[in-house]
C-alpha positions in Angstrom: 0.0 0.0 0.0 2.9 2.3 0.8 4.4 1.7 -2.7 1.0 2.4 -4.3 0.8 5.7 -2.4 4.3 6.7 -3.6 3.5 5.8 -7.2 0.3 7.9 -7.0 2.3 10.8 -5.5 4.8 10.7 -8.3 2.0 10.4 -10.9 0.2 13.3 -9.2 3.3 15.5 -9.3 3.8 14.7 -13.0 0.2 15.5 -13.8 0.4 18.8 -11.9 3.5 19.8 -13.9 1.7 18.9 -17.1 -1.3 20.9 -16.0 0.8 23.9 -15.3 2.5 23.6 -18.7 -1.0 23.5 -20.4 -2.2 26.4 -18.3 0.8 28.4 -19.5 0.3 27.4 -23.1 -3.4 28.4 -22.8 -2.4 31.8 -21.4 0.1 32.4 -24.2 -2.5 31.3 -26.8 -5.1 33.7 -25.2 -2.6 36.6 -25.4 -1.9 35.8 -29.1 -5.6 35.6 -29.8 -6.1 39.0 -28.2 -3.3 40.5 -30.3 -4.8 39.0 -33.4 -8.2 40.3 -32.6 -6.8 43.8 -32.1 -4.9 43.6 -35.4 -8.0 42.4 -37.2 -10.0 45.3 -35.8 -7.3 47.7 -37.0 -7.4 46.2 -40.5 -11.2 46.3 -40.6 -11.1 49.9 -39.6 -8.5 50.7 -42.2 -10.4 48.8 -44.8 -13.6 50.7 -44.0 -11.8 54.0 -44.1 -10.3 53.4 -47.5 -13.4 51.9 -49.2 -15.0 54.1 -51.8 -18.6 54.8 -51.0 -19.3 56.8 -54.1 -21.6 54.6 -56.3 -20.5 56.3 -59.5 -17.0 54.9 -59.1 -17.8 51.7 -57.3 -17.9 48.5 -59.3 -21.0 46.3 -59.0 -22.2 43.0 -60.4 -24.5 44.7 -63.1 -21.4 46.4 -64.5 -19.5 43.1 -64.6 -22.4 41.3 -66.3 -22.7 44.1 -68.9 -19.0 44.1 -69.7 -19.0 40.3 -69.8 -21.8 40.2 -72.3 -20.1 42.8 -74.5 -16.9 40.8 -74.4 -18.7 37.6 -75.4 -20.3 39.4 -78.3 -17.0 40.9 -79.4 -15.4 37.4 -79.4 -18.2 36.0 -81.5 -17.8 38.9 -84.0 -14.1 38.4 -84.2 -14.5 34.6 -84.7 -17.2 35.1 -87.4 -15.1 37.7 -89.1 -12.0 35.5 -89.1 -13.9 32.6 -90.8 -15.0 34.8 -93.7 -12.2 35.6 -96.1 -12.3 38.9 -97.8 -10.5 38.9 -101.2 
């Protein structure tokens, strides 16, 4: 019984040191998380400050679709024109 108590005492000491190590890692990770959150907030603020809110200069999906359609039509015209030989 004495040997079992000694074995448990050694195991307990080992587990306490592992727990302390994990607590320190957790604290370190929490500090890093807080720093990353602050950095993220700064970046979001900077992004919002530099975003253009003028609708006349902002690009939207309708503009993209219009340009895409024009481009497709242009490609078709070029392909049709290259197939017809002008002598």
